C-alpha positions in Angstrom: -0.3 -0.1 0.0 1.2 3.6 -0.7 0.6 5.8 1.9 1.0 9.8 1.7 1.1 11.4 5.2 1.1 15.1 5.9 2.7 16.4 9.4 1.5 20.3 10.3 3.4 22.9 12.0 2.7 21.5 15.6 3.9 18.0 14.6 7.3 19.0 13.3 7.3 21.8 15.7 10.7 20.7 17.9 13.5 18.6 17.3 11.8 16.0 19.6 8.6 16.2 17.6 10.6 15.4 14.4 12.0 12.2 15.9 8.6 11.3 17.0 7.5 11.7 13.6 10.4 9.4 12.5 9.2 7.0 14.4 5.9 7.0 13.0 7.3 6.6 9.6 9.5 3.7 10.5 6.3 1.9 11.8 4.5 2.2 8.6 7.1 1.0 6.8 7.6 -1.8 9.0 3.8 -2.6 8.3 4.8 -3.1 4.8 3.8 0.4 3.2 5.6 2.8 0.9 5.5 6.3 2.2 5.4 9.7 0.5 5.8 12.4 3.2 4.9 16.3 3.3 5.6 18.8 5.7 4.9 22.1 6.7 7.5 24.6 8.3 8.1 24.0 12.2 6.0 25.5 14.7 5.4 29.4 14.1 8.8 29.8 12.2 6.8 31.1 9.1 5.6 33.7 11.1 9.1 34.6 12.5 9.8 34.8 8.6 7.3 37.2 7.8 8.7 39.1 10.7 12.0 39.3 9.6 11.3 40.8 6.1 8.6 43.4 8.0 12.2 44.3 9.4 13.5 45.1 6.0 10.9 47.0 4.4 7.0 47.3 4.7 6.4 46.6 1.2 8.3 43.3 0.4 8.5 42.1 -3.3 6.0 39.3 -3.8 8.6 36.9 -5.8 11.1 37.5 -3.0 8.5 36.8 0.1 7.8 33.4 -1.7 11.4 32.6 -2.1 11.7 33.5 1.8 9.0 31.6 3.0 9.5 28.4 1.3 12.4 27.7 3.3 10.4 27.4 6.3 9.2 23.8 4.9 12.9 22.8 3.4 14.1 23.2 7.2 11.7 20.7 8.0 12.0 18.1 5.1 15.9 18.2 5.5 15.7 17.6 9.2 13.1 14.7 9.1 15.3 13.0 6.2 18.4 13.2 8.8 16.4 11.6 11.5 15.1 8.8 9.2 18.9 8.3 7.9 19.8 7.9 11.5 17.6 5.1 11.9 19.2 3.5 8.9 16.1 4.4 6.7 16.5 5.7 2.8 15.0 9.3 3.0 15.4 12.5 0.8 14.1 15.8 1.2 12.5 17.5 -2.1 11.6 20.7 -2.5 8.0 21.5 -4.1 9.8 22.1 -7.5 11.9 18.9 -6.8 8.9 16.8 -6.6 7.1 18.3 -10.0 4.6 20.4 -8.3 3.6 22.8 -11.2 1.5 26.0 -10.1 -0.3 29.0 -11.9 2.0 32.2 -12.0 0.8 33.9 -8.8 2.9 34.9 -6.0 1.4 34.0 -2.2 -1.8 32.1 -3.0 -1.1 30.3 -6.0 -3.0 27.1 -7.1 -1.4 23.7 -8.2 -1.9 23.3 -11.9 -0.2 20.0 -12.5 2.5 17.5 -10.8 4.8 15.3 -12.5 5.2 12.8 -10.4 8.5 10.9 -11.9 11.5 11.9 -9.3 9.3 10.8 -6.5 7.8 7.4 -8.4 11.8 6.6 -9.2 12.5 7.1 -5.5 9.9 4.9 -4.5 11.2 2.3 -6.5 14.5 2.4 -4.6 12.6 1.7 -1.6 13.5 5.2 0.0 11.1 7.5 2.2 10.5 10.8 -0.2 10.0 13.9 2.3 8.4 16.6 0.3 8.0 20.7 1.3 4.5 21.4 1.4 3.3 24.8 0.6 5.1 25.7 -2.5 5.9 24.9 -5.8 7.6 26.3 -9.2 6.0 28.8 -11.9 7.8 30.2 -14.8 11.1 29.2 -13.2 10.2 31.0 -10.0 9.4 29.9 -6.4 5.7 30.1 -5.7 3.8 29.1 -2.5 0.0 28.0 -2.2 -1.4 30.3 0.8 -2.8 29.0 3.9 -3.6 25.5 4.2 -1.3 24.7 1.1 0.8 22.0 2.9 -2.7 20.0 3.0 -3.4 20.9 -0.5 -0.2 19.5 -1.7 -0.3 16.3 0.5 -3.9 15.6 -1.6 -2.5 16.6 -5.0 0.5 14.3 -4.7 -1.6 11.5 -3.2 -4.1 12.0 -6.4 -0.8 12.3 -8.9 1.2 9.1 -7.4 -2.7 6.9 -7.0 -2.0 6.3 -3.4 -4.3 4.3 -1.7 -4.5 6.7 1.3 -3.7 10.3 2.4 -3.1 10.6 6.1 -3.1 14.2 7.4 -1.6 14.4 11.0 -2.2 17.3 13.1 -2.6 18.2 16.8 -6.3 17.3 16.8 -7.6 13.4 16.5 -10.1 14.1 13.8 -13.2 15.9 12.9 -15.5 16.9 16.2 -19.3 17.4 16.0 -18.3 21.1 17.3 -15.0 23.1 18.6 -14.0 20.3 21.8 -12.8 23.9 23.2 -16.2 25.8 22.9 -18.4 22.6 23.4 -17.5 20.1 26.1 -20.0 17.4 24.7 -18.6 17.7 21.3 -17.6 14.0 20.1 -15.1 12.8 17.3 -16.6 11.5 14.3 -15.4 8.5 12.7 -16.6 9.4 9.3 -17.4 12.3 7.4 -18.5 12.9 3.7 -16.2 15.2 1.4 -19.4 17.3 0.9 -19.9 17.7 4.4 -16.1 18.8 5.3 -16.2 21.0 2.5 -18.7 23.0 4.5 -17.3 22.5 7.6 -14.1 23.8 6.3 -15.4 26.7 4.4 -17.7 27.7 7.6 -14.8 27.9 10.0 -13.7 24.4 11.0 -9.5 24.6 11.2 -9.2 20.8 10.8 -8.5 20.9 7.0 -8.3 23.6 4.3 -11.5 23.8 1.6 -9.2 23.7 -1.2 -7.5 20.2 0.2 -11.1 18.8 0.6 -12.1 20.1 -3.0 -9.1 18.4 -4.3 -9.5 15.1 -2.4 -13.2 14.9 -3.7 -12.4 15.6 -6.9 -9.8 13.0 -7.4 -11.5 10.5 -5.4 -8.6 10.5 -2.9 -9.3 8.5 0.5 -8.5 11.1 3.5 -7.7 10.5 7.2 -7.4 13.2 9.6 -5.5 11.8 12.8 -3.2 13.2 15.4 0.8 12.7 15.6 0.4 12.8 19.1 -1.3 9.6 19.7 -2.2 6.3 17.8 -6.1 7.3 18.1 -8.2 6.3 15.0 -8.9 9.5 13.1 -11.8 10.7 11.0 -12.2 9.2 7.6 -13.7 11.7 4.7 -15.2 9.7 1.9 -17.7 9.8 -0.8 -21.1 10.3 0.5 -22.3 7.5 -1.4 -20.4 5.0 0.5 -21.6 5.9 3.7 -24.1 3.9 5.8 -27.0 6.1 6.5 -26.6 10.0 6.6 -26.9 12.0 9.5 -29.4 15.1 9.9 -26.9 17.1 11.4 -23.2 16.2 11.3 -21.8 19.1 12.9 -22.0 22.5 14.3 -19.0 25.2 12.7 -18.3 28.8 13.7 -17.0 32.0 12.5 -16.4 34.9 14.7 -15.5 38.7 13.7 -18.2 39.1 10.9 -19.6 42.4 10.3 -22.8 42.9 8.2 -23.3 45.6 5.8 -26.6 47.0 4.5 -27.2 49.2 2.0 -30.4 50.9 1.3 -32.1 52.0 -1.7 -29.9 50.7 -4.5 -31.3 51.7 -7.8 -32.2 48.8 -9.8 -31.1 50.7 -13.2 -27.4 50.4 -11.9 -27.0 46.8 -12.2 -26.5 46.3 -8.5 -25.3 43.0 -7.8 -22.8 42.9 -10.5 -21.6 46.3 -10.0 -21.1 46.0 -6.3 -19.9 42.5 -5.8 -17.6 42.7 -8.7 -15.8 45.8 -7.4 -15.8 43.7 -4.0 -13.7 41.0 -5.7 -11.4 43.3 -7.4 -10.5 44.2 -4.2 -9.9 40.6 -2.8 -12.9 41.2 -0.3 -14.4 38.0 0.8 -18.5 38.2 0.9 -20.0 35.7 2.7 -24.0 35.6 3.5 -26.1 37.8 0.5 -29.6 39.2 1.1 -31.5 41.0 -1.8 -34.8 42.7 -0.7 -37.0 44.3 -3.4 -38.6 47.2 -1.8 -40.0 48.9 -4.7 -40.2 48.2 -8.6 -37.2 50.9 -8.9 -34.6 50.2 -6.0 -33.6 47.0 -3.5 -31.8 47.1 -0.4 -29.1 44.7 -0.1 -27.1 43.2 2.8 -24.0 40.8 3.1 -21.3 39.7 5.8 -17.4 40.3 5.5 -14.7 39.7 8.1 -14.4 42.7 10.5 -11.0 43.4 9.6 -12.3 44.0 6.2 -14.9 46.5 6.7 -12.9 49.6 6.6 -12.1 49.1 3.0 -15.7 48.2 2.4 -17.0 51.6 3.7 -14.4 53.1 1.7 -15.3 51.4 -1.8 -19.0 52.3 -0.9 -18.3 55.8 -0.6 -16.6 55.8 -4.3 -19.3 53.7 -5.5 -22.4 55.9 -4.3 -22.8 58.0 -7.6 -22.9 54.8 -9.7 -25.3 52.5 -7.4 -27.3 55.6 -6.3 -28.0 54.1 -2.7 -29.6 56.7 0.3 -27.5 55.2 3.2 -25.2 52.7 4.3 -25.4 50.6 7.9 -23.0 48.3 8.9 -22.5 46.4 12.2 -19.5 44.9 14.2 -19.1 42.5 16.9 -21.0 39.4 15.1 -20.3 35.9 14.8 -21.7 33.1 12.4 -22.7 29.8 13.5 -23.6 26.9 11.1 -24.8 23.0 11.1 -24.0 20.7 8.6 -25.3 17.5 7.4 -26.1 15.2 4.3 -29.4 14.1 5.7 -31.1 17.7 5.5 -32.1 17.2 2.2 -34.7 14.7 3.1 -35.6 15.9 6.8 -37.6 19.2 6.7 -37.4 21.4 10.0 -34.3 21.5 10.5 -34.2 25.2 10.3 -36.6 25.7 12.5 -35.0 23.5 15.1 -31.8 25.8 14.9 -33.8 28.8 15.4 -35.7 27.1 18.3 -32.1 26.5 19.8 -30.8 29.9 19.3 -33.8 31.8 20.8 -33.6 29.3 23.9 -30.3 31.4 25.1 -31.6 34.9 23.5 -29.7 34.7 20.4 -31.2 37.1 17.8 -31.0 35.9 14.1 -29.7 39.0 11.9 -29.3 37.0 8.6 -29.6 33.6 7.2 -27.7 31.4 4.6 -29.2 28.0 3.6 -28.0 25.0 1.1 -28.9 21.7 0.9 -26.6 20.4 3.8 -26.2 23.9 5.7 -28.2 26.4 7.6 -25.9 29.4 8.7 -26.9 32.3 10.9 -25.7 35.6 12.0 -25.7 36.3 15.7 -24.2 38.5 18.4 -20.6 37.4 18.8 -21.0 37.8 23.0 -23.4 34.6 22.9 -21.6 32.5 20.1 -20.5 29.9 22.6 -23.6 29.4 24.7 -25.4 29.4 20.9 -23.2 26.5 19.8 -23.8 24.6 23.1 -27.4 25.1 22.9 -27.5 23.8 19.1 -25.2 20.9 19.8 -27.7 19.8 22.6 -30.5 20.3 20.4 -29.4 17.9 17.6 -28.0 15.7 20.2 -24.9 15.8 18.6 -22.8 14.3 21.7 -24.4 11.0 21.7 -23.3 8.3 19.6 
């Protein structure tokens, strides 16, 4: 069996942790498996590199920033290769480009376009452990980085390119939970989650896996397992919905803090408001989430949407510029909000789920300010100060703490 294992920053955060990872790899090989390993930078070393750059210039060149940040993962690969070699295991470190990872020519948040796996395949034939630097690739001869969650995406993409039997994501949690166990004491680990559910949870604030990694796994049907590198506990299997026995109505509850709501009142319908407004926001790389449009009279609409609080000043500035074009009367905004979401593949055939969620929120005094739904998701924007109580109330309402 060919297994791709990915170890995050906490898993390789110290020489002692790297030694423990090496022991786990040796154990996997002893069970008769071939192994390709993808690693992140050690602990907070990427943050340290960003700080280092800031001491040189307030506006670092994007190409050189990628060249700098890519060194963090290269440190991890070399140290892990040394640890395996000291255990008499044949091992080599590979940068992203040595591993054949080709990306679009974008610095800071590039997408993988192709992987030429021949270098890795040849090394596996020599019975070696290939250790690949995550988070990076090459485009037009320059180093590129993949942005947040890039090492997860690297691991899944390599697993797809090699037709691996399994991709194991090792982190500091032992699987996917029904809710954040730090906020919800009754949260329990899930043995299995569908790609669709995991993608929604990842997009809605779950930090276990990056959405791009889940998308890649679903597209290429890569078998994923999320496990802890600190224990031997069974993890969570992420698989195709069709292979799961019985779909839960609600699988988990996700949260996102520091949300702001923007309401634009009296937008002229003659101004093509949605295309002009959200096109301009996209051009500024402002991520818009929940969107509600209300037609007040034939000639105008009210539009509300949510953004991250950190983006609110830029949104207000942009709306001042767009006012002559959109012809709106007033802009209102509100900070101190959060988003709570329930996700479950079984919602498709179970009416009344939203009503049950609203009842749970009302039970703790949370006012629902905006709602967004899909076939397997319901999201509500509420006051941030009530988020933790709301999480526990919704979690209990759907009995997610029970097997």
